[in-house]
C-alpha positions in Angstrom: 124.8 83.7 108.3 125.1 84.8 104.6 128.5 86.0 103.3 129.8 88.2 100.5 133.4 88.9 99.5 134.8 92.2 100.6 136.4 94.1 97.7 138.3 96.7 99.6 138.3 99.1 102.6 137.7 102.9 102.3 138.1 103.0 98.5 135.9 104.0 95.6 133.0 101.7 95.2 133.2 100.2 91.7 130.9 97.9 89.7 129.5 94.9 91.7 131.9 95.6 94.7 131.2 95.4 98.4 133.3 98.0 100.3 133.7 98.5 104.1 134.1 102.1 105.3 135.5 102.4 108.8 137.2 105.8 108.6 135.5 108.9 110.0 133.5 111.0 107.5 131.1 110.2 104.7 131.5 107.3 102.3 131.3 109.6 99.3 129.4 107.0 97.3 127.0 107.9 94.5 123.3 107.0 94.5 123.5 103.8 92.5 124.0 101.4 95.4 122.9 100.3 98.9 124.5 100.9 102.3 124.0 99.9 105.9 125.5 101.5 109.0 126.7 98.9 111.6 127.2 99.7 115.3 127.9 97.1 118.0 127.4 94.3 115.5 123.9 95.3 114.5 122.5 97.3 111.5 121.2 100.6 112.8 120.1 102.0 109.4 120.1 100.9 105.8 119.2 101.9 102.3 120.6 105.3 101.2 124.1 106.0 100.0 126.9 108.5 101.1 126.4 107.7 104.8 128.4 109.1 107.7 130.5 106.4 109.3 129.2 105.9 112.8 131.7 106.5 115.6 132.9 103.1 116.7 131.2 101.4 113.8 131.4 101.1 110.0 129.4 101.2 106.8 129.0 98.4 104.4 128.4 99.6 100.9 127.4 97.6 97.7 126.9 98.1 94.0 125.4 95.7 91.5 125.6 92.1 92.7 126.8 93.3 96.1 123.9 95.8 96.3 121.5 92.9 95.6 123.1 90.8 98.3 122.7 93.6 100.9 119.2 94.6 99.9 118.0 91.0 100.1 119.8 90.1 103.4 119.8 93.3 105.5 117.1 94.9 107.7 117.5 97.3 110.6 118.5 95.1 113.6 120.3 92.4 111.5 123.4 90.9 113.0 126.6 91.7 111.0 130.2 90.8 111.2 133.5 91.0 109.3 135.5 87.8 108.8 138.9 89.4 108.3 140.7 86.1 107.9 138.6 85.1 104.9 137.9 88.7 103.8 134.1 88.2 104.0 131.2 90.3 105.3 128.5 88.3 107.0 124.9 89.2 107.9 122.1 87.3 109.6 118.4 88.1 110.4 117.9 86.4 113.7 115.0 86.6 116.2 116.6 89.6 117.9 116.9 91.3 114.5 113.2 90.8 113.8 112.2 92.2 117.2 114.5 95.2 116.8 113.2 95.8 113.3 109.6 95.6 114.4 110.2 98.0 117.2 111.9 100.5 114.9 108.8 100.5 112.7 106.5 101.2 115.6 108.9 104.0 116.7 108.9 105.5 113.2 105.1 105.7 113.1 105.0 107.3 116.6 107.4 109.9 115.3 105.3 110.5 112.1 102.1 111.1 114.2 103.9 113.5 116.5 105.4 115.4 113.5 102.0 115.7 111.8 100.3 116.9 114.9 103.0 119.5 115.6 102.8 120.7 112.0 99.0 120.9 112.1 98.7 118.7 109.1 95.5 116.9 108.3 95.7 113.1 108.4 93.7 110.1 109.4 94.7 110.4 113.1 92.2 108.0 114.7 92.8 105.3 112.1 96.6 105.7 112.5 96.5 105.5 116.3 94.2 102.4 116.1 96.7 100.7 113.8 99.6 101.7 116.0 97.9 100.2 119.1 97.3 96.9 117.1 101.0 96.9 116.1 102.2 97.2 119.7 100.0 94.3 120.7 101.4 92.3 117.8 104.9 93.1 118.9 104.1 91.8 122.4 103.0 88.6 120.8 106.1 88.4 118.6 104.0 88.6 115.5 106.7 90.5 113.6 105.2 90.2 110.1 101.9 91.5 111.4 103.7 94.5 113.0 105.2 95.3 109.6 101.8 95.1 107.9 100.1 97.3 110.4 102.8 99.9 110.4 102.9 100.1 106.7 99.1 100.7 106.6 99.5 103.4 109.3 102.2 105.0 107.2 99.7 105.7 104.4 97.2 107.1 106.9 99.8 109.5 108.4 100.8 110.8 104.9 100.2 114.4 104.1 98.2 115.2 101.0 99.0 118.4 99.1 96.3 120.0 97.1 97.2 121.7 93.8 100.5 119.8 93.2 101.3 118.2 89.9 100.6 114.4 89.9 101.6 113.2 86.5 102.2 109.9 84.9 103.8 108.9 81.6 101.7 106.5 79.5 102.6 104.4 76.5 99.2 103.7 74.9 98.0 100.2 74.3 94.2 100.8 74.4 92.2 99.8 71.3 88.8 101.5 72.0 87.2 104.4 73.7 86.0 102.0 76.4 89.5 100.9 77.2 90.8 104.5 77.2 87.9 105.4 79.6 88.9 102.6 81.9 92.6 103.7 82.0 91.8 107.4 82.6 89.1 106.7 85.2 91.5 104.5 87.2 94.3 107.1 87.1 92.0 110.0 88.0 90.5 108.0 90.9 93.9 107.4 92.3 94.6 111.2 92.3 96.6 111.8 89.1 95.8 115.0 87.4 98.2 115.0 84.4 98.8 112.4 81.7 101.8 112.4 79.4 100.8 110.4 76.4 103.4 109.0 74.0 102.7 110.0 70.4 105.7 108.3 68.8 107.6 105.3 70.1 110.7 103.7 68.7 110.3 105.3 65.3 106.6 104.4 65.0 103.5 106.7 65.4 100.7 106.3 67.9 99.0 109.3 66.4 96.9 108.5 63.3 97.2 112.1 62.1 101.0 112.1 62.1 101.9 109.1 60.0 104.6 109.2 57.4 106.7 106.7 55.4 109.5 107.3 57.8 107.2 107.2 60.8 104.6 104.5 60.1 101.7 103.6 62.4 102.6 101.5 65.3 101.5 97.8 65.2 98.1 97.4 66.7 96.7 100.7 65.4 96.4 99.8 61.7 92.6 99.7 62.0 92.5 103.5 62.2 91.5 103.9 65.8 93.1 107.2 66.9 94.1 106.5 70.5 95.7 109.9 71.0 92.4 111.7 70.0 90.5 109.4 72.4 92.8 110.1 75.3 92.6 113.9 74.7 88.7 113.8 74.6 88.4 111.5 77.6 91.0 113.3 79.8 89.4 116.6 79.2 86.0 115.1 80.1 87.5 114.0 83.5 89.2 117.4 84.0 92.7 115.8 83.6 95.4 117.7 81.8 97.1 115.9 78.9 100.5 116.6 77.4 102.2 115.2 74.4 105.2 113.0 75.2 107.4 113.3 72.2 110.6 111.2 71.5 113.0 113.5 69.6 116.3 112.1 68.3 115.6 108.5 69.4 114.0 106.8 66.4 114.1 103.0 66.7 115.3 99.9 68.4 117.0 96.9 66.9 115.8 94.3 65.9 112.3 96.0 65.5 113.7 98.0 62.6 113.9 101.7 61.9 112.1 102.9 58.8 113.9 106.2 59.0 117.2 104.4 58.7 116.0 102.7 55.6 114.7 105.8 53.9 117.2 108.4 55.1 120.4 106.5 56.2 122.3 109.8 55.7 120.4 111.3 58.7 121.4 108.7 61.2 123.9 109.3 64.1 127.0 107.1 63.6 129.8 105.7 65.7 133.5 106.0 64.8 133.3 102.6 63.0 130.3 103.8 61.0 127.7 101.8 62.9 124.3 103.3 63.7 123.4 101.4 66.9 124.0 103.1 70.2 123.5 103.3 74.0 124.1 100.6 76.7 123.2 97.6 74.6 124.0 99.1 71.2 120.5 98.6 70.0 119.1 102.1 69.8 118.8 104.1 66.5 119.3 107.9 66.8 119.0 110.7 64.3 122.0 113.0 63.9 121.1 116.2 66.0 123.8 118.2 64.2 122.0 118.1 60.8 119.7 121.0 60.1 117.5 118.7 58.0 116.9 116.5 61.0 116.0 119.4 63.2 113.7 120.9 60.6 111.9 117.5 60.2 111.3 117.2 64.0 110.0 120.7 64.2 107.6 120.0 61.4 106.4 116.9 63.2 105.8 119.0 66.4 103.8 121.5 64.4 101.8 118.7 62.8 101.0 117.2 66.2 99.9 120.6 67.7 97.9 121.5 64.6 96.0 118.2 64.8 95.6 117.6 68.6 94.4 119.8 71.4 97.2 119.1 73.9 97.7 121.2 77.1 101.4 120.8 76.9 104.3 119.4 75.0 107.2 117.4 76.5 110.5 116.8 74.7 112.1 113.4 75.5 115.4 111.9 74.3 116.4 115.5 73.8 120.0 114.4 73.6 122.8 112.4 72.0 123.1 108.7 72.7 124.8 107.9 76.0 128.6 108.1 75.6 130.5 105.0 76.5 133.9 106.1 75.3 135.3 107.6 72.0 134.5 104.5 70.0 131.0 104.2 71.4 129.8 107.8 70.9 127.7 109.4 68.1 128.9 112.2 66.0 131.3 110.6 63.6 129.1 111.2 60.5 131.0 112.8 57.5 128.9 115.9 57.7 129.4 116.3 61.4 133.2 115.8 61.1 133.4 118.4 58.4 131.3 120.9 60.3 133.2 120.5 63.5 136.6 120.7 61.7 135.4 124.0 60.1 134.2 125.4 63.4 137.1 124.3 65.7 140.0 123.2 63.5 139.9 119.8 65.3 139.8 116.4 63.4 137.4 114.2 65.4 139.0 111.0 64.1 142.3 112.1 65.8 140.7 112.3 69.3 141.6 109.2 71.3 140.5 110.0 74.9 137.4 111.4 76.5 139.7 113.2 79.0 141.2 115.4 76.4 140.6 119.1 75.8 139.6 118.3 72.2 136.9 115.9 73.4 135.6 118.5 75.8 135.2 120.9 72.9 133.4 118.3 70.9 131.0 117.7 73.8 130.2 121.4 74.0 129.8 121.6 70.3 127.3 118.8 70.2 125.5 120.1 73.3 125.1 123.4 71.4 123.3 121.6 68.6 120.8 120.2 71.0 120.4 123.6 72.7 119.7 125.3 69.3 117.0 122.7 68.7 115.4 123.4 72.1 115.4 127.1 71.4 113.7 126.5 68.0 111.0 124.5 69.8 110.5 127.3 72.3 110.0 129.8 69.5 107.5 127.4 67.9 105.5 127.1 71.2 105.5 130.9 71.5 103.9 131.1 68.1 101.0 129.0 69.3 100.7 131.1 72.5 100.5 134.3 70.4 97.5 132.7 68.7 95.7 131.8 71.9 97.0 128.3 72.6 98.4 128.1 76.2 100.8 125.2 75.6 103.3 124.3 78.4 106.7 123.3 77.3 108.7 120.8 79.4 111.6 118.4 79.0 112.4 115.0 80.4 116.1 115.3 81.4 118.9 113.4 83.0 118.9 114.1 86.7 122.6 114.9 87.3 123.4 118.1 85.4 127.1 117.4 85.2 126.6 113.8 83.9 123.9 115.1 81.5 126.5 117.1 79.5 129.3 114.6 79.9 127.3 111.5 78.9 124.5 112.9 76.7 125.5 116.4 75.5 122.4 117.7 77.2 122.8 121.1 78.7 119.4 121.5 80.3 120.8 123.8 82.9 121.3 126.4 80.2 117.8 126.0 78.9 116.4 126.6 82.4 118.5 129.7 83.0 117.3 131.1 79.6 113.7 130.7 80.8 112.8 128.5 77.8 111.1 125.8 79.9 107.8 126.0 81.8 108.9 122.9 83.8 111.6 120.2 83.9 110.9 116.6 84.5 114.2 115.2 85.8 114.4 111.4 85.7 115.4 110.7 89.3 115.0 107.0 88.7 116.8 105.9 91.9 115.8 103.1 94.3 116.2 104.9 97.6 113.8 107.7 98.5 116.4 109.8 100.3 118.7 109.6 97.3 115.8 110.7 95.1 115.2 113.7 97.5 118.9 114.6 97.5 119.1 114.7 93.7 115.9 116.7 93.4 116.9 119.0 96.1 120.2 119.8 94.4 118.3 120.7 91.2 115.7 122.8 92.9 118.3 124.8 94.8 120.5 125.4 91.7 118.0 125.4 88.8 114.8 126.6 90.4 113.9 129.0 87.6 111.8 126.2 86.1 109.4 124.3 88.3 110.6 120.8 89.1 108.2 117.9 88.5 110.3 115.0 89.6 110.3 111.9 87.5 110.3 108.8 89.7 110.1 105.1 88.9 109.3 103.0 92.0 106.7 101.1 90.2 108.8 100.4 87.1 111.7 99.3 89.3 109.4 96.9 91.1 110.1 98.4 94.5 107.8 97.7 97.5 104.5 99.5 97.3 105.4 101.8 100.2 108.4 103.3 98.2 106.0 105.1 95.9 104.7 107.1 98.9 108.2 107.6 100.4 109.5 109.0 97.1 106.6 111.4 96.7 107.3 112.7 100.2 111.0 113.2 99.6 110.3 115.1 96.3 108.0 117.4 98.2 110.5 118.0 100.9 113.1 118.8 98.3 110.9 121.6 96.8 109.4 119.9 93.7 106.0 121.2 92.6 105.0 117.6 91.9 106.0 114.2 90.6 105.7 112.2 87.4 105.5 108.4 87.7 107.1 106.2 85.1 104.9 104.7 84.0 101.1 104.0 84.0 101.6 100.5 82.6 103.5 99.5 85.8 100.9 101.0 88.2 99.4 98.1 90.1 95.9 98.3 91.7 97.4 98.1 95.2 99.9 101.0 94.4 97.1 103.2 93.1 95.0 102.3 96.1 97.7 103.4 98.6 98.4 106.6 96.7 94.7 107.5 96.9 94.7 106.6 100.6 97.7 108.7 101.5 99.8 111.2 99.6 97.1 111.7 96.8 94.2 111.7 99.3 93.1 115.3 98.7 92.5 116.5 95.2 
C-alpha cells in the first residue's frame, strides 16, 4: 500500500496538500486538483473536484504533489484506508480493485450504448457491441488490461459527432515550405478540424514576413523570406478550412530570448514596483504597458497591417490583459506615466498601496481593466471598418476561463466585452485536467455570458493526458452549450489522438 501525509480534515485545500473530507455536503474545492470518493474502503469514483461526501464514506482531495500521488495511485475499485495514528492516507490497487475497475468500464459502455439508442444518435453500434462482447469475455478471463483497451475503443465508436460545430486548433508555425504546410493542413483537415488559428507574432518576433519591424523582427528560422503565414492562408482555403490570425497583444517577449521592443522603447514596457520589467509566474515575460496610448496605437497599426496584407477569415486577440498579479510587488502598472495618470484620475498614490485586499487596490484593478477594455473597443471599431468595406472578419478573444479571477489576476473584464456585443466569439482557456471540471467551467460561462458563442479552449494534448481525455473534454463542452472547441495546440496533436478524434467525436464533417 502506498501512503501520503494527511494535511488536514475538512479545511481549505492549499498547495500540495492532501485533505480528507468526512462531513456531509460538498468539498468546495476548486478545479485545480484531484479527488476520490471512498465508501466501504473502496474508491467508487475519482477525478473531478468539489464532490459530494458520500453518506458513510469520505472524499480524499489533493493538490500539486498530493494530486500527483492520487492520480498515479487511484482507480475506481482501489482499496483505501486512513491511518489515524500516523496521519496517513493509504491506497492499493489489488486484484479485487482491478476486477471492479474493469467491470465499471464495461458498465459505462453499456450505459453509453443505451443512451445513444434512446437519443436516436447515430454511432457505430455494431462495432461497439462487438467490442463490448469481447470485453466481457476478457473480464471472464481476468484480462483486465485487455478490458480497458476494448472499452476505450468502444468509447470512441459510441461517441456522437456533431456536424457544423467549430473544431479549431491553435498552431505555432514551424513549417519551412509549402510542402510542409500542406502536410500539416491535410493532417488536421483529415482529423476533422475546420478552423486554424495561426500565430502571426510570438514572444516579440514576427512569423509574418509582411509585418516585420525593428521592434518586431522576423522569428528565427524565417530569415530566408518564406512567408509561412501566406502559405497557410492559401493552403487552408484550398482545403476549405477557415483560418484566423492568432495575435499576441501586450505580451512581447520572454527572458532570456530577448525583447527588441524593450531595447528600442524601454519607456513603453510594463514595470513592477521595483522598476523591473519581467513578469508572471516565473518573472520571465516582457509586457507592454497597456495604459499608454502610444502602445495601443502601435498595436492597432500592427493589426491593420496584418489585415491589409493577409486574407484572414477572423482575428483573435490573445494576451489581451496585464501580467498575472502575484501581489502588490509583483504586479505591472508602476510606470511613472501610469502612476501620474492614475493619481490624476483617482487621487490615489499607487506607491502607497500595500495590500491587494484594499479598496485602493480594487480601484487600481478597475482602472487598469478599463484600459484593456478601451483597447478592445478600438479593435472592434477597426474590424467594423473592414466589414463596411466587404471583409467579413470575425473578432474573438482568448480569455481566462474564470471571469472573477480574470479581473482579479489579469485586469481582464471580458464579461463586459461580451455584454457590449463586441465579440463574435470567446475562446475561454479551460485548460483543466478533468473533463467534468472543464464542462462545469464552460457551462457557467455559457449560462451567464452566452451573448457571444463559446468556443471552449481545451488542452488535453498539451497537458499530456491520456488520449481518451480529448474525446471526453469535447463531449463535456458540448453538453455545457459550447458551439465548438479549440485545441491547444497543433504541435501537441499526436497521430493516435487525431485518429481517435476522426473515429469518434469528429467523425461527421
